[in-house]
N, C-alpha and C positions, 0 to 999 in steps of 0.2 A: 739597206735601202732597196730591197727587192720589191717592196710594195709601192714604190714611188712611181707616179706617172711623170716620166721625164719631160715630156712635151709641155705639160701644164706647169711643172716646176720651172722650166726655162722661161716660159711666158711671165710667170709671177716674179721671177728674179729680174727680168728685163724691165718690168714696170717699176720695180723697186729702184733699179739703177737710174731709170728716167727721173724718178722722183728725187733722187739724191742729186743728180746733175742739174735739174731745174731749180733746186732749192726748196722744194716742197717739204723735205724732211728736216728742216731746220727747227730746232727747239728754242723757244724763247722763255726766259724767266725774268720777271720784273720784281724788283725789291724797292719799292718807293720810286725814286727818280732813276735808279740804275736798272738797266736792261742788259741781259746777257743772252747771246745767241750762240748755240753750239750744236754740232752734229758730227760725231766721229764715225767715219765709214771708211772701210778699206775697199776702194773701188777695184783695185787689181785682183784681190781675192774674189770679189763678187763677179768679176768678168771671167775668172777661171771657173767658177761654179756654173755660170751661164754656158760656157764652152763645153764643160763636162756633160751637162744635161742635154744640150743641143746635139752633141755627138751621140749620146745614148738614144735620143729620140730618132735621129735620122739613120742610125745604124752604121755610120761611117766613122772611120778613124781619122784623127787629125795628123798623127805622126806615124811614120813607117820606119822600121829598122832597115838598115842596109844589109843585104844578104852577102855573105862572103862566099866566094867560090874557090875551089882549089884549081890552080892553073899550073900544070906541069910545063916547064920550059924545055 
């Protein structure tokens, strides 16, 4: 993923998440009188991808490790 524009990818994923939440991504299939609507999406995984690309875009880290120090008593 070295050639990925992280800012553009984050924007694309945000628009996809908006479409999923608003219901634009619902698929409909009609067989005579029967109609089926479905759309399988993992919004938690999509949000993690958005967070990853946003952090790469801004250059900041989301999580920091706790630094241990030696404290002689």
